[in-house]
VOPAGU-2260 file (C-alpha; in pm, 1 decimal, decimal comma):
REM VOPAGU-2260
SITE   aa  ch    i         X         Y         Z
SITE  MET   A    0    1944,5     700,7    -704,6
SITE  THR   A    1    1571,3     646,3    -721,1
SITE  ASP   A    2    1413,0     338,3    -806,8
SITE  GLN   A    3    1263,2     442,5   -1132,5
SITE  PRO   A    4    1070,8     157,7   -1376,4
SITE  ASP   A    5    1271,9     309,4   -1677,8
SITE  GLY   A    6    1599,0     266,6   -1497,3
SITE  THR   A    7    1637,6     653,1   -1479,0
SITE  ASP   A    8    1792,2     834,0   -1168,2
SITE  ARG   A    9    1673,6    1152,9   -1009,3
SITE  THR   A   10    1774,1    1339,0   -1264,0
SITE  ASP   A   11    1610,7    1159,5   -1555,2
SITE  GLN   A   12    1924,0    1032,0   -1690,0
SITE  PRO   A   13    1974,9     670,5   -1782,2
SITE  VAL   A   14    2175,5     472,1   -1555,8
SITE  ASN   A   15    2493,9     427,8   -1789,0
SITE  ALA   A   16    2636,9     114,6   -1709,0
SITE  ALA   A   17    2979,2     143,7   -1882,2
SITE  THR   A   18    3042,3     479,3   -1650,8
SITE  ALA   A   19    2888,6     311,7   -1323,8
SITE  ASP   A   20    3094,5     112,5   -1094,0
SITE  GLU   A   21    3012,0    -256,3   -1117,1
SITE  ALA   A   22    3001,8    -260,8    -742,0
SITE  VAL   A   23    2740,9      -1,6    -746,0
SITE  LEU   A   24    2553,8    -165,3   -1026,7
SITE  GLY   A   25    2549,9    -500,5    -819,1
SITE  GLU   A   26    2429,5    -324,5    -521,2
SITE  LEU   A   27    2161,6    -112,9    -718,8
SITE  THR   A   28    2041,1    -484,2    -843,6
SITE  ARG   A   29    2019,9    -627,5    -512,8
SITE  LEU   A   30    1824,5    -349,1    -366,7
SITE  ARG   A   31    1565,0    -338,7    -673,5
SITE  GLU   A   32    1535,5    -716,0    -645,3
SITE  SER   A   33    1427,1    -643,7    -233,9
SITE  ILE   A   34    1214,3    -382,4    -367,7
SITE  ASP   A   35    1026,5    -610,9    -617,0
SITE  ASN   A   36     983,9    -889,7    -341,3
SITE  ILE   A   37     862,8    -622,0     -80,7
SITE  ASP   A   38     587,3    -499,8    -388,2
SITE  ALA   A   39     502,6    -858,2    -432,6
SITE  ALA   A   40     425,1    -907,4     -77,6
SITE  VAL   A   41     245,9    -588,9     -34,3
SITE  VAL   A   42      -1,7    -686,0    -330,6
SITE  HIS   A   43     -51,7   -1016,4    -152,0
SITE  MET   A   44    -119,7    -861,2     165,5
SITE  LEU   A   45    -367,5    -640,0      30,6
SITE  ALA   A   46    -540,1    -922,2    -144,0
SITE  GLU   A   47    -592,4   -1094,8     168,2
SITE  ARG   A   48    -684,2    -773,0     340,8
SITE  PHE   A   49    -956,6    -745,1     101,8
SITE  LYS   A   50   -1071,9   -1110,6     107,2
SITE  CYS   A   51   -1141,2   -1032,6     470,5
SITE  THR   A   52   -1297,2    -683,1     418,1
SITE  GLN   A   53   -1545,0    -850,7     135,3
SITE  GLN   A   54   -1655,1   -1097,4     437,1
SITE  VAL   A   55   -1696,0    -807,5     672,5
SITE  GLY   A   56   -1906,3    -637,8     382,4
SITE  ARG   A   57   -2125,4    -938,8     310,4
SITE  LEU   A   58   -2184,9    -984,9     690,9
SITE  LYS   A   59   -2305,7    -600,4     729,8
SITE  ALA   A   60   -2521,2    -645,6     433,4
SITE  ASP   A   61   -2671,9    -949,6     559,1
SITE  HIS   A   62   -2731,3    -774,8     904,5
SITE  HIS   A   63   -2841,4    -459,2     736,2
SITE  LEU   A   64   -2541,6    -274,1     875,3
SITE  PRO   A   65   -2424,3      71,6     707,0
SITE  PRO   A   66   -2116,0      15,6     484,7
SITE  ALA   A   67   -1891,7     257,9     669,3
SITE  ASP   A   68   -1794,2     274,8     993,3
SITE  PRO   A   69   -1655,7     614,0    1066,8
SITE  GLY   A   70   -1551,7     544,7    1443,3
SITE  ARG   A   71   -1374,9     238,4    1348,4
SITE  GLU   A   72   -1199,0     425,4    1048,3
SITE  ALA   A   73   -1093,6     711,8    1245,2
SITE  ARG   A   74    -970,0     448,1    1541,8
SITE  GLN   A   75    -759,4     287,0    1227,9
SITE  ILE   A   76    -601,6     599,1    1101,2
SITE  ALA   A   77    -477,2     682,8    1456,5
SITE  ARG   A   78    -330,2     366,5    1507,6
SITE  LEU   A   79    -171,4     337,3    1175,2
SITE  ARG   A   80     -55,9     674,4    1209,8
SITE  GLN   A   81     122,0     567,5    1547,0
SITE  LEU   A   82     262,6     263,3    1371,3
SITE  ALA   A   83     426,8     490,7    1081,5
SITE  GLU   A   84     567,7     711,7    1333,6
SITE  SER   A   85     709,8     396,6    1523,3
SITE  ALA   A   86     855,2     271,8    1181,9
SITE  LYS   A   87     996,2     601,3    1063,4
SITE  LEU   A   88     719,0     623,4     797,0
SITE  ASP   A   89     558,6     982,9     732,8
SITE  PRO   A   90     231,2     934,3     924,0
SITE  ALA   A   91      69,9    1175,0     669,5
SITE  PHE   A   92     162,5     902,9     396,4
SITE  ALA   A   93      22,9     600,5     603,6
SITE  GLU   A   94    -294,1     807,0     664,9
SITE  LYS   A   95    -335,9     894,7     272,2
SITE  LEU   A   96    -270,7     514,2     203,7
SITE  LEU   A   97    -529,9     399,6     460,2
SITE  ASN   A   98    -809,8     624,3     368,6
SITE  PHE   A   99    -742,1     515,3       9,6
SITE  ILE   A  100    -786,3     155,3      95,3
SITE  ILE   A  101   -1085,9     252,9     320,6
SITE  ALA   A  102   -1252,7     408,5      24,6
SITE  GLU   A  103   -1212,9     114,1    -142,9
SITE  VAL   A  104   -1347,5    -113,5      94,8
SITE  ILE   A  105   -1657,5     113,6     152,0
SITE  ARG   A  106   -1715,8      90,6    -230,4
SITE  HIS   A  107   -1692,1    -269,7    -235,5
SITE  HIS   A  108   -1946,8    -300,5      69,6
SITE  GLU   A  109   -2197,4     -64,0    -107,3
SITE  THR   A  110   -2180,2    -282,9    -423,8
SITE  ILE   A  111   -2243,6    -560,1    -174,0
SITE  ALA   A  112   -2541,2    -398,3       1,8
SITE  ARG   A  113   -2688,3    -332,9    -332,9
SITE  GLY   A  114   -2699,4    -677,5    -410,7
């Protein structure tokens, strides 16, 4: 089963509490609670990350540095791909995620630089 917000499984059929084993439903609930906790932690970590990158953006703007740093971005992507491999996470997914985050950071930095 996947963890769909609407309570459906991979075949898009609603989970039927009457036919599902109570232990399975208990395990599903436990796993979903863990997923919810992880999602909350991810949001808080991203918020903290963006607080730091906002400070970087202000520092760059104050010193007339460019909003983007392609060399650092490339190093971070390579580093994250290695971390993903070690964690048994698809490195391509990790790279896409970091590229999305980097693009948002650069957008913020450009906004700061424009004043």
